[in-house]
C-alpha positions as CSV (number, residue, x, y, z in Angstrom):
1,X,119.5,89.9,56.2
2,X,121.7,93.0,56.6
3,X,122.4,95.2,53.6
4,X,125.9,94.8,52.5
5,X,126.0,97.0,49.4
6,X,125.4,100.5,50.7
7,X,125.2,102.1,47.3
8,X,121.4,101.8,46.9
9,X,119.7,103.2,43.9
10,X,116.4,105.2,44.0
11,X,113.5,102.9,43.7
12,X,115.1,100.2,45.9
13,X,112.6,98.8,48.4
14,X,113.5,97.9,51.9
15,X,111.7,95.8,54.5
16,X,112.2,95.2,58.2
17,X,110.4,93.3,61.0
18,X,110.2,94.8,64.5
19,X,108.1,93.5,67.4
20,X,106.2,91.1,65.0
21,X,105.3,94.0,62.7
22,X,106.5,94.5,59.1
23,X,107.8,97.9,58.0
24,X,108.6,99.1,54.5
25,X,110.8,101.9,53.1
26,X,111.9,103.0,49.7
27,X,115.1,104.7,48.6
28,X,114.2,107.9,46.9
29,X,116.2,110.5,45.0
30,X,117.0,113.6,47.2
31,X,118.6,116.9,46.4
32,X,122.2,117.2,45.3
33,X,122.3,113.6,44.1
34,X,121.9,112.2,47.7
35,X,119.3,109.5,48.4
36,X,116.7,109.5,51.2
37,X,114.8,106.7,52.9
38,X,111.0,107.1,52.8
39,X,108.9,105.1,55.1
40,X,105.5,103.9,54.0
41,X,103.8,106.7,56.0
42,X,105.7,109.3,53.9
43,X,108.3,110.4,56.3
44,X,111.8,110.7,54.8
45,X,115.2,110.3,56.5
46,X,118.8,111.0,55.5
47,X,119.9,107.5,56.5
48,X,118.6,104.0,57.0
49,X,119.6,104.3,60.6
50,X,117.5,107.4,61.1
51,X,114.5,105.6,59.5
52,X,115.0,102.6,61.8
53,X,115.3,104.8,64.8
54,X,112.0,106.4,63.9
55,X,110.4,102.9,64.1
56,X,112.1,101.5,67.1
57,X,112.3,104.7,69.2
58,X,116.0,104.0,70.0
59,X,119.3,104.2,68.1
60,X,119.8,101.4,65.6
61,X,122.2,100.4,62.8
62,X,120.0,100.8,59.8
63,X,122.2,98.7,57.6
64,X,121.5,95.8,59.9
65,X,117.9,96.7,60.6
66,X,116.7,96.8,57.0
67,X,116.8,94.1,54.3
68,X,116.3,94.4,50.6
69,X,112.7,93.5,49.8
70,X,112.6,90.2,47.8
71,X,110.9,91.5,44.6
72,X,113.2,94.6,44.5
73,X,111.1,96.3,41.8
74,X,111.1,100.1,41.9
75,X,107.9,101.6,43.2
76,X,105.7,104.0,41.3
77,X,106.2,107.7,42.4
78,X,103.3,109.1,44.4
79,X,100.8,111.4,42.8
80,X,101.1,115.0,43.9
81,X,98.1,116.3,45.9
82,X,98.4,120.0,46.2
83,X,101.5,121.7,47.5
84,X,102.6,118.9,49.8
85,X,101.9,115.3,48.8
86,X,102.1,112.3,51.1
87,X,105.6,111.5,50.0
88,X,106.9,114.9,51.1
89,X,107.8,115.3,54.8
90,X,107.3,118.4,56.9
91,X,111.1,118.7,56.9
92,X,111.0,119.1,53.1
93,X,108.0,121.4,52.9
94,X,108.7,125.0,51.8
95,X,106.6,128.0,52.3
96,X,107.0,131.0,49.9
97,X,110.1,133.2,50.5
98,X,111.4,131.0,53.3
99,X,114.6,128.9,53.1
100,X,114.3,125.1,53.8
101,X,117.0,125.2,56.6
102,X,114.8,124.0,59.4
103,X,111.5,122.3,59.8
104,X,109.3,119.8,61.6
105,X,110.6,116.3,62.4
106,X,108.7,113.3,63.7
107,X,109.9,112.5,67.2
108,X,111.2,108.9,67.4
109,X,109.5,108.2,70.7
110,X,105.7,108.3,70.2
111,X,104.8,106.9,73.7
112,X,101.9,108.6,75.2
113,X,100.6,110.1,71.9
114,X,96.9,109.5,71.3
115,X,95.6,107.3,68.5
116,X,95.5,109.2,65.2
117,X,98.1,111.7,66.4
118,X,101.8,112.2,66.0
119,X,104.4,114.1,68.0
120,X,106.5,116.5,65.9
121,X,109.5,118.7,66.8
122,X,110.0,122.3,65.6
123,X,113.6,123.0,64.8
124,X,112.9,126.8,65.1
125,X,111.4,127.0,68.6
126,X,113.1,123.7,69.8
127,X,109.8,122.2,71.2
128,X,107.6,119.3,70.4
129,X,103.9,119.3,69.8
130,X,101.2,116.8,68.7
131,X,99.1,117.0,65.6
132,X,96.8,114.7,63.6
133,X,98.8,111.9,61.9
134,X,97.1,112.2,58.6
135,X,98.1,115.9,57.9
136,X,101.2,117.9,58.1
137,X,100.6,121.2,60.0
138,X,101.1,124.5,58.3
139,X,102.7,125.9,61.4
140,X,103.8,124.8,64.9
141,X,101.8,126.1,67.9
142,X,104.3,129.1,68.1
143,X,103.5,130.0,64.5
144,X,106.7,128.8,62.8
145,X,106.5,127.4,59.3
146,X,108.4,124.3,58.1
147,X,111.5,125.6,56.4
148,X,111.6,128.8,58.6
149,X,115.2,129.5,59.8
150,X,115.7,130.2,63.5
151,X,116.8,133.6,64.5
152,X,119.9,132.9,66.5
């Protein structure tokens, strides 16, 4: 059922079914009082539509794609594991002395990517690359760090 009340609080759990597979997301507190939408794999998005697009590989209306999970209980926050935990995305990762103005993003269309890999996009060099799905890379193949501003 489509989400009607768009004022979702942090801790709200979302669920969606796509191609006979169930997907889950959680509304989490972001910076400046804005919320983000975290998928079960740890990737965070600024809108439910962006999160839905990451799943479907095509544009979607996130408010229609997601439903409120029936139990609705807020989830426990993830335990930090080093400088970048599983709940933090490459887009949110910071390296010392570098502003978080750019980063790595998961490419919505993952066709042709091998099992256990994921295709990411570097905002700095404007290219995509593949890496292992279970770890966030420290740099892109060109040596850019997540959070590194492009030199325009």
